[in-house]
C-alpha positions, 0 to 999 in steps of 0.5 A, a space after each residue: 500500500 502507499 505512504 505519501 504516494 510511495 508503495 511499501 511492504 512491511 518487511 523486505 530484504 535489505 541491500 546486503 541480501 540477508 538482513 531484514 528491513 521492517 517498518 517500526 510500528 512503535 514509532 507510528 503515527 508520529 514518525 515513519 521509520 524503518 528498523 534493520 534486523 540483523 539476527 534472530 535476537 533482533 527478530 525476536 525482540 521486534 516481535 516481542 516489543 511489537 515493532 512488528 505486529 499482526 499475526 501474518 507479519 509476525 509469522 514472516 518476521 519469525 521466518 526471516 529470523 530463523 534464516 539469520 539464525 541458520 546463517 550463524 549455525 545451520 545445525 539441527 540443534 540450532 534449528 530446534 532451539 531457535 524455533 522454540 525461542 522464536 515461538 515463545 515471543 507471542 503465544 496467542 497468534 497461531 501464524 507464528 508457529 505455523 511459519 516456524 513449522 513451515 521453515 522446519 519442513 523446508 530445511 530439516 532434510 537438507 544438508 547443512 550447506 543447503 539450509 540457508 539458501 532454502 530458508 531464505 527462499 521459503 521465507 520470501 515465498 511466504 511473504 509473497 504468498 501473504 500478499 496474494 492471500 490478502 488480495 484474495 481476501 479483499 476480493 471476497 470481502 469487496 463483494 459484501 461491501 458491493 452488496 450493501 452499497 447496491 441497497 443504498 441511495 446513490 452516493 450514500 456511503 457504506 460505514 464499516 467499523 473495525 477494531 485494532 489494526 488488521 491492515 497492511 501494516 499487520 501483514 506484508 501488504 493489503 491487510 486482512 480486514 482492510 483489504 476489502 475496504 481498500 478495494 472498495 475505495 479504489 473501485 469508487 464505492 463511497 466507503 467510510 471507516 469507523 476506527 476504534 482507537 483500541 486501547 491500550 496500545 491504540 493500534 486503531 488510532 495510531 496504525 489503522 487511521 495512519 494507513 487509511 489516511 495515507 491511502 486516502 480512505 475516509 475514516 473517523 477515529 472513535 473511542 472503543 466504547 462508542 461502537 455500540 452507540 453508533 450501531 444503535 443509531 444505524 451508523 454502522 453497516 457492517 463490522 470487519 475485524 481481523 484475528 490472531 487465531 480461529 479454532 476449527 469450530 469457528 471461535 475467534 481470538 482477536 484484540 481485547 474488545 472484539 468480543 464486546 463489539 460482536 455482542 453489540 453487533 448481534 444486538 443491533 443486527 449488524 453483520 460481523 465479519 472476521 477476515 483471515 488467511 488459512 494460516 490463522 486457522 488452528 485445526 488442532 483446537 475446537 474450543 476458543 476458551 482453551 486458547 492461551 491469552 497473552 498477558 502483557 505488561 501493565 505499563 501499556 495501560 498506565 502510560 501513553 505516548 504522545 506528541 508535544 506541540 514542539 514535535 517531540 514524542 514523550 510517554 506520560 503516566 495517565 492513571 492514579 499513581 500506585 494503582 496496578 493494571 491488568 492487561 489481557 491482550 486478546 479475547 475470544 468471540 464465540 462462533 455464534 456471534 460471527 456472521 461469516 469468515 472472509 478467507 482467501 477461498 471465499 466467505 464461510 459460516 463460522 462453523 466447523 462445517 463452514 471451514 471444512 467446506 472451504 478447506 476440504 483437505 482438512 476435513 
């Protein structure tokens, strides 16, 4: 997608041909900066500190992290220990483990001298595949937006509410939840996005709004608790969110607060869609309540970064001194609250049968 008219992916090989450049998401929206990752430790730190975030991008970053680890030591012992190390960085998103499993398959049966080139080739293909998968998600989601637009008066906008950031910044390009929105906008459909700020890290206000604005998509930032009010007054036509893990029965783990949006949507007859690639489906689980929910540091709740009038960016305390904070990073939306799952193969009911119809090889 575009930043000031220039196309960017979120991750790419540096000029040296082996280290990796990423957009540093912790600097957005105040500064656009890139970071150079030169080791598996750099990749792990980028994932843990959320320099890179979003399930698909985490997976690709981990894949390149393993490539750099194998440059240093291509042995079986190194392969398995670095896979474990990278997998520990974010426990909820299933793409991380999927990507590492794919990298293991790509190199484990090769002689040591062939592992590095094979690893880089698999990581590059993984990145390209993510772009194509997200593009197809966009096409299937675009059909939903077109259908809603066709039932409106000429020129009347389609209002989409989204939560957190499931945009191109969270993937390699296009995004999951935002891909249909970008395609609708580029096709001339009047579309407007209600952007949940998404506390505590404000990924909506900081990232989704940033990328929508950079691409010229009309949008409005709202506080997290405003979504239900807007739905009650008919100002939301549909919700589209992303996800970090979908179980085989259709339960959805996504950024904390998603469950409340789904409840409000159900109560107001607003369609609630979840956009995801096949890599986010966890076929080994059939109950979302069994998903491990990451508990992040309390400083994310108690402090907030912001830009001062002189342009400097500072972090300030926003809570009562001495009060502790809890910070579960995700919640689980039961399948019964999800209208449909938008995947690269089409739109399915959020059920085991619906998923297996799209992915019969997993039935």
